[in-house]
C-alpha positions in Angstrom: 100.6 -49.0 193.7 100.2 -49.4 189.8 101.8 -51.6 187.8 104.5 -50.1 185.1 103.5 -50.2 181.8 104.8 -53.4 179.6 107.7 -52.5 177.3 107.6 -53.2 173.6 109.3 -56.4 174.4 107.0 -57.8 177.0 104.2 -56.7 175.1 105.4 -58.6 171.9 106.2 -61.4 173.8 102.6 -61.5 175.5 101.1 -61.6 171.9 103.2 -64.5 170.9 102.2 -66.6 174.2 98.6 -66.0 173.5 99.1 -67.0 169.6 100.8 -70.0 170.8 97.8 -70.9 173.3 95.2 -70.3 170.5 97.0 -72.4 168.2 97.4 -75.2 170.5 93.6 -75.7 171.4 92.5 -75.0 167.6 92.9 -78.5 167.0 90.7 -79.7 169.7 87.5 -81.4 168.6 84.3 -79.7 168.2 82.9 -81.8 171.0 85.6 -81.1 173.3 85.4 -77.2 172.8 81.5 -77.0 173.0 81.7 -79.1 176.3 84.0 -77.0 178.0 82.4 -73.8 176.9 78.8 -75.2 177.9 80.2 -76.0 181.3 82.3 -72.9 181.8 79.0 -70.6 181.2 77.2 -73.0 183.5 79.7 -72.7 186.2 78.8 -68.8 186.1 75.5 -69.1 186.4 74.9 -72.3 188.2 71.5 -71.5 189.0 70.4 -72.2 185.4 72.3 -75.7 185.5 73.0 -78.7 187.1 76.8 -77.8 188.1 78.4 -77.8 191.5 77.0 -74.8 193.4 79.0 -75.5 196.5 80.6 -72.6 198.3 84.1 -74.5 197.6 83.2 -74.9 194.1 82.4 -71.1 194.1 85.5 -70.1 195.3 87.7 -72.0 193.1 86.4 -70.0 190.4 85.0 -70.9 186.7 88.0 -71.8 185.2 89.5 -73.6 188.0 86.2 -75.7 188.1 85.8 -76.6 184.5 89.3 -77.8 184.2 89.0 -80.1 187.3 85.8 -81.3 185.5 87.5 -81.8 182.0 90.5 -83.6 183.6 88.4 -86.0 185.3 85.5 -86.7 182.9 87.4 -86.6 179.6 90.9 -87.8 181.2 92.9 -84.6 179.9 95.5 -83.8 182.3 97.0 -81.4 180.2 94.1 -79.0 180.4 94.8 -76.6 183.3 92.9 -73.6 184.1 95.1 -71.5 182.0 93.8 -73.3 178.8 90.0 -73.0 179.6 89.9 -69.6 178.6 91.4 -70.1 175.2 89.2 -73.0 174.7 86.2 -70.8 175.2 87.7 -68.1 172.8 88.1 -71.1 170.2 84.0 -71.6 170.8 83.5 -67.8 169.9 85.9 -68.1 167.0 83.9 -71.6 165.9 80.5 -69.4 166.0 79.3 -71.5 169.0 78.6 -68.5 170.8 75.5 -66.4 169.3 74.1 -63.5 171.2 70.6 -63.1 170.8 69.4 -59.6 171.6 66.0 -58.9 173.6 62.9 -58.1 172.2 60.4 -55.2 173.2 57.0 -56.7 173.1 55.2 -53.5 174.2 56.5 -51.6 171.5 55.5 -54.0 168.9 52.2 -54.2 170.3 51.8 -50.5 170.2 52.8 -50.8 166.4 50.4 -53.3 165.4 47.8 -51.4 167.0 48.7 -47.9 165.9 48.8 -49.1 162.3 46.1 -51.5 162.5 48.4 -54.3 161.2 46.9 -57.2 163.0 44.7 -58.1 160.0 47.7 -57.8 157.5 49.7 -60.2 159.7 47.0 -62.6 160.4 46.6 -63.0 156.4 50.6 -63.4 155.7 51.2 -65.4 159.0 53.7 -62.3 159.4 55.1 -60.9 162.6 56.8 -57.9 163.7 59.9 -58.1 166.0 61.5 -55.0 167.9 64.9 -55.5 169.0 65.4 -53.9 172.5 69.0 -52.8 171.7 70.4 -49.1 170.8 73.8 -47.5 170.3 75.9 -48.4 167.6 75.2 -52.3 167.5 71.9 -51.9 166.9 71.7 -52.4 163.2 74.0 -55.7 163.7 71.5 -57.4 166.1 68.2 -56.0 164.1 69.9 -58.2 161.1 71.1 -61.2 163.6 67.2 -61.4 164.8 65.8 -61.5 161.0 68.0 -64.2 160.6 67.3 -66.1 163.7 63.5 -65.7 162.2 64.4 -66.6 159.1 65.9 -70.2 160.5 62.2 -70.7 161.8 60.5 -70.0 158.4 62.9 -72.2 156.7 62.1 -75.1 159.3 58.2 -74.4 158.5 58.4 -74.6 155.1 60.8 -77.6 154.9 58.1 -79.5 157.0 55.4 -78.6 155.0 56.9 -79.1 151.7 58.0 -82.4 152.9 54.6 -83.2 154.0 52.9 -82.3 151.0 55.7 -84.0 148.7 54.6 -87.0 150.8 51.1 -87.0 150.2 51.8 -86.8 146.5 54.0 -89.9 146.5 57.3 -87.7 145.9 60.7 -88.3 147.7 60.6 -85.7 150.4 64.5 -86.3 150.9 64.3 -84.0 147.6 62.7 -80.9 149.1 64.7 -77.5 148.8 63.7 -74.5 150.6 64.8 -71.5 148.1 65.7 -68.3 149.9 66.1 -65.0 147.9 68.5 -62.5 149.1 69.0 -58.6 148.5 72.0 -56.4 148.5 73.7 -54.3 151.4 74.9 -54.4 154.4 72.0 -56.0 156.2 71.7 -59.1 153.9 75.4 -59.4 154.6 75.0 -59.9 158.1 71.7 -62.5 157.5 73.9 -64.2 155.4 76.6 -64.6 157.9 74.4 -65.3 160.8 72.6 -67.9 158.9 75.5 -69.6 157.7 76.9 -69.5 161.1 73.7 -71.8 162.3 73.9 -74.1 158.9 74.5 -77.5 159.8 72.2 -80.5 160.4 69.4 -78.2 161.7 68.9 -76.6 158.3 67.5 -78.4 155.3 68.6 -78.1 151.6 68.7 -74.6 150.5 68.7 -72.8 147.0 70.0 -69.3 147.3 68.9 -66.6 144.9 70.3 -63.3 144.3 67.2 -60.9 143.4 69.3 -57.8 143.1 73.0 -57.2 141.5 73.9 -55.0 144.5 76.6 -52.6 144.6 77.7 -50.5 141.9 80.6 -52.7 140.7 83.2 -50.1 140.2 83.5 -49.0 143.9 81.3 -51.6 145.6 81.8 -54.7 144.7 81.5 -56.2 148.0 78.0 -55.5 148.3 77.2 -57.8 145.0 74.7 -60.1 146.6 76.3 -63.3 145.0 79.2 -63.0 147.3 77.3 -63.7 150.4 76.9 -67.4 149.2 80.5 -67.8 149.8 79.6 -68.0 153.5 77.7 -71.4 152.9 79.5 -73.1 150.8 82.3 -74.8 153.2 79.3 -75.6 155.6 78.1 -79.0 156.0 74.8 -78.6 154.0 73.8 -78.8 150.3 73.5 -75.5 149.0 72.6 -74.6 145.3 73.5 -71.1 144.4 71.2 -69.1 141.6 73.5 -65.7 141.0 72.2 -62.4 139.4 75.1 -60.9 137.4 73.9 -57.5 136.1 74.2 -53.8 136.2 72.1 -52.4 139.0 70.2 -50.2 136.3 69.5 -50.3 132.8 67.8 -47.8 130.4 64.2 -47.9 130.7 63.7 -48.7 126.5 66.0 -51.4 126.8 64.9 -53.3 129.9 62.5 -55.9 128.3 65.1 -57.1 125.7 67.6 -56.8 128.8 65.9 -59.1 130.9 66.1 -61.8 127.7 70.0 -61.8 128.4 70.5 -65.7 128.8 72.5 -64.9 132.1 69.4 -63.2 133.4 66.5 -65.3 131.9 67.4 -68.1 133.7 67.1 -66.0 137.3 63.7 -64.4 136.2 62.1 -67.9 135.4 63.5 -69.7 138.5 62.0 -66.4 140.5 58.4 -68.2 141.2 60.4 -71.1 143.3 61.7 -68.7 145.9 59.9 -69.1 149.4 61.4 -66.3 151.5 62.9 -63.0 150.1 65.5 -61.4 152.5 65.8 -57.4 151.7 66.1 -53.9 153.8 65.5 -50.3 153.0 67.1 -47.1 153.0 66.1 -43.7 154.1 66.0 -41.1 151.1 67.7 -38.8 153.5 70.8 -41.2 154.5 73.8 -40.4 152.4 75.0 -43.9 153.0 72.1 -45.4 151.1 73.4 -47.8 148.4 71.0 -46.3 145.7 71.6 -42.8 146.4 75.2 -43.4 146.6 74.8 -45.2 143.1 73.0 -42.7 141.3 75.5 -39.8 143.2 78.5 -41.8 141.4 76.7 -41.9 138.1 76.2 -38.2 137.8 79.2 -36.8 139.2 81.0 -39.1 136.5 78.6 -37.3 133.7 77.6 -41.2 133.0 74.1 -39.9 133.1 72.1 -36.9 131.6 69.5 -37.0 133.9 70.0 -35.8 137.8 68.0 -38.8 139.3 68.0 -38.0 142.7 66.5 -34.6 142.2 63.8 -36.1 140.2 62.9 -38.6 142.8 62.7 -36.2 145.5 60.4 -34.2 143.3 58.1 -37.1 143.3 58.2 -37.4 147.0 60.9 -40.0 147.5 61.0 -41.1 150.9 63.2 -44.4 150.9 63.8 -47.6 148.6 63.8 -51.4 149.1 65.2 -53.8 146.5 66.4 -50.4 144.9 63.1 -49.8 144.4 62.2 -46.1 145.4 58.8 -45.2 146.9 57.2 -42.1 148.1 54.5 -41.7 151.1 51.7 -42.9 148.9 53.3 -45.3 145.8 56.5 -46.5 144.3 58.4 -44.4 142.1 59.7 -45.3 138.5 62.2 -43.0 136.9 61.4 -42.0 133.2 64.7 -43.0 131.9 66.4 -45.5 134.3 65.0 -49.1 135.4 66.1 -50.9 138.4 67.2 -54.6 137.6 65.6 -56.8 140.3 63.7 -59.8 140.3 60.7 -57.8 141.6 59.8 -54.7 141.3 57.8 -53.1 144.2 54.4 -54.2 142.8 55.5 -57.6 142.2 57.1 -57.7 145.8 53.5 -56.6 147.4 51.8 -59.7 145.2 54.6 -62.1 146.1 54.1 -61.0 150.0 50.4 -61.9 149.8 50.8 -65.3 148.5 50.2 -68.0 150.6 53.4 -69.9 152.1 55.6 -66.9 150.6 57.1 -64.6 152.8 59.1 -61.0 152.9 61.5 -60.5 155.8 62.3 -56.9 156.2 65.4 -55.6 158.1 64.5 -52.2 159.6 67.6 -51.6 161.6 69.4 -48.0 161.7 72.0 -47.1 159.3 75.0 -49.2 159.7 77.2 -46.5 158.9 75.9 -43.5 161.0 73.5 -45.1 163.2 70.4 -43.1 161.9 66.8 -44.6 162.1 65.1 -45.2 159.2 62.2 -44.1 160.7 60.2 -41.8 158.0 61.3 -44.4 155.1 59.8 -47.1 157.6 56.5 -45.1 158.1 54.7 -45.5 154.6 55.3 -49.3 154.7 53.2 -49.3 158.0 50.6 -46.7 157.3 49.9 -47.6 153.6 48.1 -51.0 152.7 49.4 -50.9 148.8 53.2 -50.4 150.5 53.0 -53.4 152.6 55.9 -55.4 151.0 56.7 -57.4 153.7 55.1 -59.9 156.0 58.0 -60.0 158.8 59.4 -56.6 159.9 62.4 -56.2 162.3 63.7 -53.2 163.2 65.5 -51.2 166.3 64.0 -49.9 169.7 64.9 -46.2 168.6 62.9 -46.4 165.2 60.0 -48.0 166.9 59.8 -45.3 169.6 59.7 -42.7 166.9 56.9 -44.5 165.1 54.4 -45.1 168.1 
């Protein structure tokens, strides 16, 4: 016998109850929420913890066992089993639960061998990471994996800078790690993950926008500087260097455009950057930000040249930092110039400097899920196009590239 479907009134009452319960635990301390959540998952996987693993404890269920524990150990008789689940949800809401996808080491090794990347990775202290995920969440997990990798780089750079400062008789507490962030969905997801892990474990950060991102009429949410807001309310010392500009300018005015007071400071400070975070797009992907922007300009007769067609005539396969490239070299349109702190060659040079890193997010398109295989291939095969030290990609792209 199946239960009859709930009426509209019953559903409304149920939602109100859930909301009330959620509100009742929202005021609980961080320490208690984390402790309950940790105990709950340990109870589900006792082989990895020191919780009671007796048959009696298992029969009670995780929520009941945790409720009894918190009532006894924390003197909270009000936290019955029904309140344990809302507390676990509260932990999720506070970003205490972060999924880390598995990685595919064999595919990684195959890529390094096939494209002869060992020397490149050794010289740049770099890495390739293949996330073992497929489906519509693959893009997100590639980006969060990249963020976790960036955390490791930040910690390494901070430690080295503190050592150098101490050796030079300077105050190590004044050290800052400088992160350059590109535009688009991938950079947004990286920023979200980094900010969710922000706190005591992260040192003082300076965030540099390295592209304006978006095309302000219709894609303002992809403006790089908007990602900085994720960090503002976190308990870390953050300095922000915005980059307020149009995505492209006419080639003949680029030099004078860079001298604009609002941009000059950004370019003057770019050498401070320790880690550049960017992604790429395939030329064949209709959701690519640069391609969308050029189509937008052309459709409204804001430019005379069909830039997309011009790029395709030159063998355009992909772009990163709004910098288009073919299978052999970067491409620079004759009339329009991308505004970014680094052009393609400069980014390659940056990645070759000691203690400088470029983390490239190579996950599938966030809109259609198509892997960026053909855009990735030249960045692996052609040494002059290896504008990265760390590459994170999805399993399907790695399979097609192997």
